[in-house]
N, C-alpha and C positions, 0 to 999 in steps of 0.2 A: 504493500500500500504506500509506503514511503517513496518507493521508486516511482510509482504511478503519479503521486502528488508532485514530486519534484520534476518529473518529465514534463508535466503540464504547467507547473507553477513558474519555473525559472524563465522560460520563454515569455510567459505572461508578465512576469515582473519586469523584465527588460522592455517588453512592449509597452506596458502600462506606464513605467517611469518616463518613457519617451513622450507620452501623451502630453503631460503638463510642460514638457520641454517647449512646445509650441508657444504657449502663453508666457512661459518664463523668458524665452528669447525675445518675444514681443515686449515684455516688461523691461528687459535689459536695454533693448534698442530705444524704447521711449524714455528710459531712465537717464539716458545721455542728453535728452532734450530739456525736459522740465517735469516737475511734479504734476502739472496739469495734463501733460501727455500720458504719464503713467496712469493717472486716474481715468482719463478718457478711454484708453484702450482697455483698461481693466473693466470699466462699465460695459463697453462694447462687447468684450468677450463674454461677460456675464449674461448679457442679453441673449447671446447665441447659446450659451450653456442652458439658459432657461428654456429657450425654444427647442433645442435638440435633446436635452436631458429628458424633457417631457415625452419625447418619443423614443426614449431608451428602451422601452418595452420591445422594440423591433429587434434589439440584440438579446435582451434577457429572456423574453418569452420564447424566442426562436431557439436559444441554447437549450433551455429545459425540455421543450417539446422534441427537438432533434436528438438530444442525448438519450431520452427514453426510447425513441424510435430506433436509435443505433443499438441500444441494449437489446431490443426485441428483434434486431436484424431485419427490419421492415423497410426495404428500399423505397417502396412507393410513398410511405409516410415521410421518409427522410427527404426525398426530393420535393415533395409537395409542401413540406414545411418551409422550404426555401422559396418556392414559388409564391406562397401566400404572403410571406414577409416582404418580398420585393414588390408585389402588387400593392400592398398597403403603403409601403415606402413611397412608391410613385404617386399615389393619390394624395398623400399628405404633403409631399414636396410641391405639387401643383397648387394646393391650397395655401401653403406658406407664401409662395411667390405672388399669388393673386391678392393676398391680404397684407403685403409688405408695408403699405402706407399706414394703415391703422395699427399694425404691430409696432412700427417705429414710434408713432405718437404716444401709444400707451406705455411703451418702454421708457421713454424720456421722462414721462410724468412719474411712473412707478419707481424709477431709480433716482429721483430727485436730482436730475442732471442740471448743473448750473448753466446760466446763459453763456458763460465763457467757454465751457466744454461742449456745448450742444452741437456746434458745427463739426468739431472733431469726431464726436460720437456718430453723427449722421453720416459723415463721409465713410467711416469704417462700416457702419451698418449696411448701407445701400450697395456696398461691394460684396461683403460677406454673405448677404442674403442669397446671392446667386449660386452659392455652394450647397444650398439645401438638398437638391437631388442627389448629389454625390455623398453628402454627409449621412443622409438617411439610408441610401443604398448600401453604404459601408456598414452601418449598424446591422442590417440584415445579413450581409455576407460574413461579418465577423462572428455574429451570434451562431450562424450555421457552422462555420469552421470549428468553433469551440464545442458545439454539440457533437461534432464528428471526432472529438478527442484530438483535434489538430491544433496545437498552439504554435506551431512553426510558421504557418501561413500568416496568422495575425501579426507575428513578430516581424516577418519580412515586410508586410504591408505598412505597418506602423513606422518602421525605420525608414522605408522609402518615402512615405508622406512627410515625415519630420525633416529628413535631409533636404528634400526639395523645398519645403517651407522655409527652413532656416536660411539656406543659401539664397533663395529668391528674395525673401523679406530683407535680409541683410543688404543685398545688392540694391534693391529698390529704395531702401531708407538711406543707406550710407552713400550711394553713388548717384542715385536719381533724385534724392531729396523729397521723396513722396510722403514721408512721415507716416501718419496713421493709415493712409491709403496704401502705402507700400506693404505693411504687414497684412492688410486685408487681402490684397491681390495675391500675395505669397501663399496665404492659407487656401484660397479658392482653387488656385492652380494645383496645389498639392493634393487637395481632396479629390479632384477629378482624376489625377494621375493614379491615385490609390485605388479608386473604384475600377478603372479599366484594368489595372494590374490584378485586382481580385477576380474579375471575370476570367482573365487569362489563366490564373492559377487553378480556378475551378475546372476549366476545360482541360487543363493539363492532367489533373489527377482524378476528377470525378465525372468526366464526360459519360462514362458507362451508365451512370444513373439516369441520364436523359431518356433512356428507353423505357423507364418506369414512370416517366412523367405523363400525366393525363390532365389536359387543360380543364376538363369539366370537374376534376377532383378538387380543384382549387376552391370551388364554391359548394362542395359537398356539405350538406347541412350540419351534421354532427361535428365533423372536424372543424368547420369554419366557426361554429358556435364556441367550441372549446378554445380555439385560437383567439377569438375576440374576447371571450370571458377572461382568460388569463392575461391578455395584453391590456384589457380594460382595467383590471385590478392594478397592474403594474403602472399604468398611466396615472391613475389616481394617486398611487404611492409616490410617483415621481413628481407630480404636481406639488404635493406637500413638501418634498425634498427641495425642489427648486424655489418654492415660495420662501422657505426658511433662508436659503443662501442669498436669494435676491434681497430679502429684507435686511440681511446682514450688511450687504453692500449699500443698500439704500440708507440705512442708518449711519453707516460710515461716512457716506457722502454728506449727510445732514450735519455731521460733526466737523465738517471743514475739509479743505483740500489736503492738509497734511495728514490727518487721521485716515482719510480715504486712501492716500498713497501708501501709508504705513500698513494698513490692514490689507490692502491689495498685495503687497509684498509678503506679508506674513501668511496670507492664504495660499501663496505659492508654496510655502513650506508644507502646509497642510495637503495641498494637491500632490506634491511629490510623495508624501507619506501614504496618502490614500491610494494612489494608483499603484504604488509598490506593494503594499500589504494586500491589495485587491488581487494580486497574482494568485494568492492562495484561495481567495474567494472564487475566482474564475475556475481554479482547479476543482473546488468543491462543486460548482455548478455542473461541470462535465462529468465528474466521477459519481456524485450522488445521483444524477439523472441516469447515467448508464447502469449503475447497480440497481436502482429502482426499476428501470425497464427490464432488467433480467430477473426481477423479483428475488434478488439476493439481499435478504434482510441484514445478515451479518456484515456483508461488504458495504452496504449503505451506511450502517452505523460507524464502521471503522473509518470510512471516508469522511464522515462528519467530525469525529473526534481527532483524527490525525490532522486534518486541515486546520482545525481550531488551534491545535498546539503549535503548528508551524507558523501560523499567522501571528500569534502572540509573541513568539520568539523573535520574529522579524520586527515587530513593533518595538520591542525593547531596544534593538539596534538603532532604530530611528530616533528614539527618545535620547539615547546616549549621544548620538551624533549631533542632535540639535543643542544639547546641553554644552558640548565641547566646542562646536563650531558655529553657534548661532550668530554671533556678532560678525564673524567673517563672511557668513552667507548674506547678511544684510548688505555688506559692501559689494558683493557680487552683483546684486540686483540694481543698485543705484549708487552714484557718487554724490548725490545730493545730501549734504550733511544734516540739513534740517529734517529730512525724511527719516534718515537713520536714527537720529536722536529721538524722534517721535516714536519710532517702532521699538526701541530697546526696552522700555518698561513693560511691554506686552510679550516679550520673548518667553517668559515663564509659562504662559498659557500654551504656547506651541510645544514646549518640552514635554509636558504631560499628556498632550492630546493623542499621541499614538496609542498609549495604553488604554485610554478612555474610549477611543473611537474604533479600534480594531475589531472588537467582538461584533459590532454591527455589520462590518464589511464581510466577515466570514459567514455570519448568519444569513445575510442577504444571498450569498452564494448557495448555501444549503437550501434555503426556501425556494430559490429559482430551480435548483435541480429536482426538488420534490414537486415542482409546479404548485407550491402552496401559496398561490398569489393572493388569495383573500386574507390569509394570516399576515402576509408581508404588508399588504395595504393597511390593515388595521393597526399593526405595530407602528407604522410610520405616522399615521394620523394621531395616535396617542402621544408620540414623541414630539410632534409638531405643536400640539396643544401645550405640552410641557415647556417647549421653547418660548412661546409667546407669553405664557404665564410668568416664567422666570425673567424674561426681558422687562416686562412692565413692572415687575417688582424690584429688580436689581439696577437697571440702567439709570433711573432717576437719581439713585443714591451714589452709584459708583462710576457712572459715565461709560467710557469705552471698556473699562474692566468689567462692568456689568454686562455689556454686550458679549464679551468673550465667555463670561461665566454662563450665560444663557446657552451659548453654543456647546459648552461642556455638558450641561444638563441634558441638552437635546441628544448628543451622541451617547451619553450614558443610558438614557431611557430607551433609545433604539435597541441597543444590545440586550439590555435587561429584559425588556418585554418579549423579545424574540426567544431569549433563553427560557423564560417561563413557559411560553407557548410550546416549545419543543419538548421541555421536560414533562409536560402534561400529555401530549399526544404523539410525540415521536415522529416516525416517518409517515404516520397516517394524517399528518397536517394537510389541510386543504386551503 
């Protein structure tokens, strides 16, 4: 079991850690310009996180369903799960493009964007929005590869996307002077390159499955209802997640340009940790789903327990790293001394966050593998209520420290509620 977990987890860790590299490089590029540029790109990226994360069910739901079909060795279900995911991704991408104007207006109000930053954020937004078809299509492809117990292809694709994005964004900002527009163009081009590469890798290894594909099966009543139910639950869960993080950025913005810039950089620390530890969460998705599909009760339980142990060990490494190198990492993101000095008092929150937050990431993977979407949804709703209750209690007293404390409580509740649910029902969770 350890070998299986590590075979899946380490490529996922490398792949996942490279994901926040995109926003981290963007932050570094903007950090050489001004605090306003850091905040503007941070807000712009959060807008797209809000839009795309809400459709993260295309990856998560596809992984769980595909992994169980893989365990059952059902080729028709395997290929049709990909077809349904791509179909839904295409429909949603068209809707996003059609609604881009109201989305932009709502986002600027919701994120408390200042008049000075508004034009920078708009420039970034109206370029990045055209990457929606590629972004959602990649969710479907990555989720399917994970369900097929293939963590190498997502690693290849993520590295490809990040290399193109970094090089192109750096060139457009440093040599063409495009500022926020440069990092937006770099991201969009990289997203489409990744999607086309994903299709190529699919044809290279899995073309044999196309003979089992039946177009009419995409709309088969029972399977489609199951797909929509699972993904609907994950959608609601992700709405609650993105609402919390968007509110965090919105309140940071309300506290002034320096607090926004400082929190934006500190959240990059959190992203690096989350995406790294989530490698074991992704391994849990694939393995728990496979063993449940095989009806192997012992294997499923071992996958849960071992994934949790590996994830917590990795979280401890992150916590130690943040404790030892926290101040040096701040200087990596910006040379603006006023931003660095503003961020230093809040480093303590980041040091403890890996231990507090990691259980929720591992349990998310377990629940996805079990396709326990309703339980996953309910746990997130309870944690979100806890976050807002804590914020309105603590923030008026402790300011930005209160905001970070509310985030701690949110992460703690996520993992604790999921732990209680699993201890009561085990792999029979729905």
